[in-house]
N, C-alpha and C positions, 0 to 999 in steps of 0.2 A: 792093096790091100797087102800087110806084110804074111810072110809065111809062117808058121811055127818056128823053124828053125832060124830065122831071119830075129823075131821078136826075142828067143831067149837069148841069143848073141846079143845083141842089145840090151836086154835085160842083165847079162852076165856082164858088161861094160859099165853100166847104169846105176848097178843095186848099191853101192855104199854111197855114192853121189846124192842118189834119191833117199835114200835113208838118213844122210846127214841134214834135209834139208824140212822131210815131215813123215814121220813114223806111220801115218795115215794113209799116205802114198803108197810108201814102202808095203804094209800089208796089204794094199789093195791091188796091186803089182803082183804079187805074191798069189794072190788068190786067184787072178788070170789064169794062172798057170797050173794050178792044184792037180786039175783033174786031166789033165793033158788033152784036152780037147782043144780045136783053135777054131772061130769063124771069125769072119769079115767084123763082129758086130766087138769082139772080143779084141781085136786088130784096131780097131777105131776106138777102142776104150784105153787100150794101154797107148795108143798115139799122144790120144788127149790127156790121160793122168802125165805121163813125161813132159809133154809142153808145159802142163801147167806148173810143175814141180820147178822147171829150169825159172820160174816167176820167185820162185818163194829162198828167202834167206836163210840160211841154219839160223839155230838159237846153240845155247851153253848146251842145252840138252839133248837135244839134236845130235851135234858134234860128240858129246860124252859117252851116248849111246853109241855111234858108229865106229868111235874110236876105239872102244871096249870090243867089239866083234874085229875090227880088226888086229888089234892086240892077239886076238887068240891066233892067229897064226902063228906069235912069235912066241908065245909066252912060255912054250918048253924050249925055246931054240935061243931066248937073250940071254946076253952073262948081265952079272947083277949089276951092272952099269947101266945097261940098257935098261932093265926094270926100272932102277932107281931114277934114272932120267924119264919114262913115260911117266909113274905116278907123278912125278914132278911136275910134267907139262900138263899131264891131264888135271891137276890142279886148279893149274891155271888158265886153261884155253878157256878163251871166248870168242864169239864170232871176229871180234876187230883185234884179236891178238892169238893167232894159232900158230905156235911154231911146232904142235904134235903134228901136223900133216906133213910136213918135211921129215920129221922124225921119223915118222912111220912109212913116209917113203922111202928113206935111206935104208931104212931095215929089210923093205919088200926086195930091194936092190942088192944089199947083201946077202939076204938068203934064200934070194932068187925066186921070190913068188913071183910069179908070170902073169897069176889070175890079178893079183892085187897091182903088180905093175902098169897092167893093162887096163886098170880102170881107172873111169873117168873122173872118181875124186882125185885123183893124182894127175888132172890133165893139164895143169899149168908145167909139171916138170918133164923130163924129158925122155919119158918110158926106157930106161935104165939103159941107155947109151952111155952115158957118164954120170959120176954123181959130181 
C-alpha cells in the first residue's frame, strides 16, 4: 500500500488531471486527505479512484472548471493580451478542440509555476525544458 507521503505526492501530480475528467472523483480524493490520517483502506480507495478516473473522458464543463482553477495561478501575473487570449480560448474549448491546455502550459513555463509544470494535466508536454 501507499504511504501518505507517496499518496500526497501522487495527488499533487494528478489533481488537475483528475478534475479535468470528474469533479466527483476530485472531491472524493480530496476527502481522503481531509483528516490527515492514512490507512490501507484509504490507500486502496485512492488507487481505485485514480485508476477509474483514467478511463474517463473530459467534458467541456470539467475542462472549463479545471482551467479556471489553473488560471488562478496567472490572473494577477498575466498581461492584458494573455488575459484576452485566455478568455477567448476558454469560450471555445471543447474536449475535441482544446488549445487552452497548451496556452496554460506555456504560461506555467513563462511564470515558472513548477507545481503546474509538473502536473499530469500537462503530461504531453516536455515539463518546461523548452517551448
